[in-house]
BAGU-22488 format. One record per atom (N, C-alpha, C, CB): x, z, y; residue in three letters. Coordinates in steps of 0.001 Angstrom, whole numbers, padded with zeros to 6 digits, always signed. Glycine has a CB too. Layout:
BEGIN
XZYALA;...
***
This chain:
BEGIN
-021214-052343-087229MET;-022259-051257-086474MET;-022456-050325-087374MET;-023725-051780-086001MET;-022535-049089-087428LYS;-022760-048274-088582LYS;-024253-047763-088334LYS;-021618-047051-088730LYS;-025026-047753-089323PRO;-026582-047252-089141PRO;-026804-045983-088894PRO;-027409-047452-090257PRO;-027603-045479-087931THR;-027634-044000-087975THR;-028424-043279-088975THR;-028069-043548-086791THR;-028209-041933-088999SER;-028649-041322-090072SER;-030093-040786-089789SER;-027683-040291-090458SER;-031081-040690-090741PRO;-032128-040167-090290PRO;-032271-038678-090138PRO;-032990-040621-090980PRO;-031285-038200-090871ILE;-031127-036495-090545ILE;-030870-035918-088886ILE;-029636-035943-091460ILE;-029952-036811-088392LEU;-029592-036514-087033LEU;-030692-036872-085933LEU;-028318-037254-086740LEU;-031576-035889-085490LYS;-032245-036286-084678LYS;-031881-035610-083208LYS;-033482-036133-085190LYS;-032210-036059-082022PRO;-031959-035461-080834PRO;-032529-034156-080480PRO;-032288-036273-079960PRO;-031981-033071-080205ALA;-032572-031819-079908ALA;-033762-031968-078721ALA;-031372-030824-079461ALA;-035117-031402-079061LYS;-035948-030967-078065LYS;-035477-030239-076881LYS;-036796-030266-078611LYS;-035967-030924-075582LYS;-035427-030089-074570LYS;-036487-029319-074010LYS;-034728-030832-073542LYS;-036293-028033-073418LYS;-037462-027056-073092LYS;-037144-027410-071445LYS;-037294-025129-073737LYS;-038547-027175-070698PRO;-038446-027379-069233PRO;-037800-026309-068607PRO;-039726-027559-068600PRO;-037053-026645-067538ALA;-036138-025354-067050ALA;-037304-024527-066422ALA;-034750-025735-065793ALA;-036801-022866-066379LYS;-037483-021894-065684LYS;-037222-022054-064323LYS;-037175-020607-066109LYS;-038403-022027-063598ARG;-038414-021972-062254ARG;-038645-020762-061620ARG;-039224-022774-061833ARG;-037801-020349-060437LYS;-038309-019106-059587LYS;-039678-019509-058945LYS;-037194-018670-058341LYS;-040158-018755-058637PRO;-041476-018827-057974PRO;-041119-018987-056466PRO;-042420-017484-058276PRO;-041916-019928-056162SER;-041627-020462-054589SER;-041914-018988-053437SER;-043017-022020-054160SER;-041218-019346-052541PHE;-040799-018295-051557PHE;-042449-017586-051029PHE;-039753-019156-050100PHE;-043350-018669-051307GLU;-044706-018074-050715GLU;-045477-017037-051599GLU;-045724-019262-050453GLU;-045069-017300-052886LYS;-045724-016354-053941LYS;-044565-015409-054335LYS;-046360-017190-055326LYS;-043436-015189-053619ARG;-042865-013732-053951ARG;-043512-012582-053258ARG;-041382-013633-053582ARG;-042985-011711-053532ASN;-043500-010288-052704ASN;-042506-009987-051772ASN;-043701-008883-053653ASN;-043166-010087-050442PRO;-042422-010076-049313PRO;-041761-008533-049023PRO;-043371-010596-048162PRO;-042532-007538-049573VAL;-042223-006000-049426VAL;-041106-005746-050278VAL;-043436-005016-049838VAL;-041044-006389-051454LEU;-039896-006375-052677LEU;-038678-006858-051916LEU;-040240-007484-054116LEU;-038910-007830-051504SER;-037710-008728-050869SER;-037244-007963-049886SER;-038079-010165-050261SER;-037828-007170-049133LYS;-037410-006516-047828LYS;-036598-005380-048358LYS;-038678-006013-046832LYS;-037369-004544-049468LEU;-036782-003459-050085LEU;-035246-003752-050544LEU;-037674-003081-051259LEU;-035348-004754-051285LEU;-033963-005217-051934LEU;-032856-005511-050927LEU;-034158-006552-052786LEU;-033602-006131-049744ASP;-032558-006555-048585ASP;-031869-004896-048044ASP;-033592-007557-047039ASP;-032789-004057-048105LEU;-032519-002476-047514LEU;-031560-002162-048495LEU;-033895-001263-047482LEU;-031653-002163-049603LYS;-030721-001664-050906LYS;-029394-002423-050423LYS;-031346-002241-052703LYS;-029301-003614-050218TYR;-027841-004421-050027TYR;-027451-003584-048761TYR;-027911-006366-049708TYR;-028037-003205-047667ARG;-027572-003016-046557ARG;-027000-001439-046924ARG;-028676-003292-045364ARG;-027538-000675-047565ILE;-027033+000782-047995ILE;-025953+000547-048860ILE;-028122+001720-048757ILE;-025582-000183-049678ASN;-024468-000648-050366ASN;-023616-001066-049586ASN;-024675-001533-051219ASN;-023688-001641-048555ASP;-022719-002088-047721ASP;-022069-000965-046690ASP;-023333-003216-047002ASP;-023138-000318-046337ALA;-022830+001058-045772ALA;-021998+002109-046343ALA;-023909+001649-045620ALA;-022215+002135-047832TYR;-021666+002809-048559TYR;-020247+002552-048710TYR;-022291+002777-049531TYR;-020118+001325-049351ARG;-019112+000470-049347ARG;-017586+000933-048038ARG;-020019-001029-049021ARG;-018413+000886-046841ASN;-017675+000896-045558ASN;-017471+002149-045268ASN;-018300+000253-044449ASN;-018134+003068-045763ARG;-018028+004489-045594ARG;-018529+004987-044259ARG;-016642+004896-045775ARG;-019344+004142-043857GLU;-020155+004390-042224GLU;-020772+005537-041938GLU;-021332+003459-041903GLU;-021497+006028-042924ASP;-022405+007142-042749ASP;-022245+008249-043862ASP;-023842+006603-042737ASP;-022694+009580-043698ASP;-022580+010421-044364ASP;-022756+010121-046129ASP;-023402+011245-043721ASP;-021879+010040-047250ASP;-022116+009703-048663ASP;-023568+010300-049117ASP;-020884+010321-049588ASP;-023665+011432-048920MET;-024991+012263-049567MET;-026234+011419-049081MET;-025155+014037-048943MET;-026481+011219-047766ASN;-027365+010764-047325ASN;-027711+009287-047979ASN;-027126+010878-046052ASN;-026539+008654-047988THR;-026635+007129-048234THR;-026901+007128-049703THR;-025241+006219-047814THR;-026585+008204-050609ILE;-026895+008334-051756ILE;-028198+008211-052230ILE;-026485+009260-052030ILE;-029002+009570-051490HIS;-030437+009689-051282HIS;-031129+008612-051192HIS;-030740+010330-050263HIS;-030790+008015-049914ASP;-031501+006751-049583ASP;-031652+006042-050393ASP;-031090+006052-048775ASP;-030640+005682-050899LYS;-030468+004280-051961LYS;-031390+004721-053305LYS;-028501+003952-052547LYS;-031381+005940-053611SER;-032119+006250-055132SER;-033416+006382-054308SER;-031570+007858-056263SER;-033835+006684-053267TRP;-035371+006615-052928TRP;-035507+005038-052881TRP;-035859+007444-051354TRP;-034966+004494-052355VAL;-035159+002673-052361VAL;-035262+002193-053730VAL;-033761+001743-051678VAL;-034491+002577-054661ILE;-034608+002042-056060ILE;-035935+002247-056347ILE;-033700+002691-057127ILE;-036311+003718-056532LYS;-037464+004257-057059LYS;-038693+003287-056347LYS;-037528+005941-056705LYS;-038542+003075-054882GLN;-039821+002357-054279GLN;-039965+000878-054867GLN;-039704+002259-052576GLN;-038779+000349-055318ILE;-038418-000878-055909ILE;-039205-000932-057253ILE;-036846-000991-056093ILE;-038897-000111-058064GLU;-039441+000140-059473GLU;-041126+000404-059555GLU;-038634+001498-060067GLU;-041409+000975-058562ASP;-042962+001216-058271ASP;-043492-000131-057871ASP;-043272+002351-057027ASP;-043064-000623-057069ILE;-043662-001989-056797ILE;-043496-002776-057825ILE;-043147-002672-055681ILE;-042484-003136-058832ARG;-042298-003844-059797ARG;-043367-003711-060881ARG;-041093-003600-060187ARG;-043597-002224-060962ASN;-044762-001705-061786ASN;-046042-001972-061354ASN;-044730-000358-061920ASN;-046212-002633-060115GLY;-047660-002963-059560GLY;-048301-001924-058471GLY;-048682-003002-060833GLY;-047616-001137-058293ARG;-047887-000209-057385ARG;-047765-000642-055737ARG;-046986+000876-057758ARG;-048405-000192-054678VAL;-048343-000639-053693VAL;-047695+000521-052880VAL;-049536-001176-053362VAL;-046930+000192-051758LEU;-046423+001520-050930LEU;-047344+002056-050212LEU;-045340+001327-049976LEU;-047342+003297-049771SER;-048358+003824-048925SER;-047718+003880-047571SER;-048892+005210-049406SER;-048602+004217-046593LYS;-048039+004221-045132LYS;-046850+004908-044852LYS;-048946+004773-044230LYS;-047040+006302-045527ASN;-045659+007262-045144ASN;-044574+006423-045789ASN;-045636+009023-045860ASN;-044627+005922-046806ASN;-043577+005195-047384ASN;-042920+004239-046748ASN;-043927+004689-048364ASN;-044070+003247-046253MET;-043476+002330-045423MET;-042903+002788-044130MET;-044361+001392-045186MET;-043247+003912-043535LEU;-042902+004567-042070LEU;-041668+004838-042641LEU;-043824+005960-041346LEU;-041165+005635-043851LYS;-039751+006197-044224LYS;-038930+005025-044272LYS;-039663+007012-045646LYS;-039473+003829-044997ALA;-038562+002562-045202ALA;-037824+001942-043852ALA;-039516+001373-045833ALA;-038885+001937-042687ASN;-038694+001634-041669ASN;-037522+002647-041010ASN;-039938+001538-041127ASN;-037871+003650-040956ASP;-036639+004622-040559ASP;-035425+004458-041235ASP;-036940+006028-040775ASP;-035506+004217-042588ILE;-034066+004047-043327ILE;-033519+002664-042763ILE;-034194+003990-045157ILE;-034199+001600-042618TRP;-033691+000199-042470TRP;-033358+000437-040924TRP;-034865-001155-042880TRP;-033869+001141-039814LYS;-033293+001354-038723LYS;-031828+002085-038724LYS;-034223+002011-038039LYS;-031579+003155-039493ALA;-030339+003709-039619ALA;-029310+002752-040285ALA;-030475+004946-040355ALA;-029667+001961-041287TYR;-028605+001088-041646TYR;-028720-000460-041082TYR;-028551+001104-043171TYR;-028962-000468-039855GLU;-029438-001732-038991GLU;-027886-001951-039040GLU;-030402-001565-037268GLU;-027598-003241-039170THR;-026337-003944-038757THR;-026154-003945-037469THR;-026246-005245-039144THR;-024632-003497-037127LYS;-024400-003606-035691LYS;-024062-004940-035125LYS;-023371-002741-035340LYS;-024757-005639-034396SER;-024337-006857-033686SER;-023966-006786-032445SER;-025210-007739-033674SER;-022903-008031-032240ILE;-022288-007804-030954ILE;-023196-008093-029502ILE;-021038-008722-030992ILE;
***
């Protein structure tokens, strides 16, 4: 049996970074991200007018950035987001 070298030591382990629990996440941000994904799907499928889709996506991205910077959506912005949500609502059978 070989003696172990005092130079070789095990690496220190860091605790894993965990995502915040669902209760601590921002629900408005999650919904806006979902809306952005819906707009992306509509753009890929070419369901609607491309220019409206591009404008809607840029508006949603701006709102997402504002929320990440600590701002809160106004009532008018929430109503506009609801209208965009209805426009890109998935068609269920």
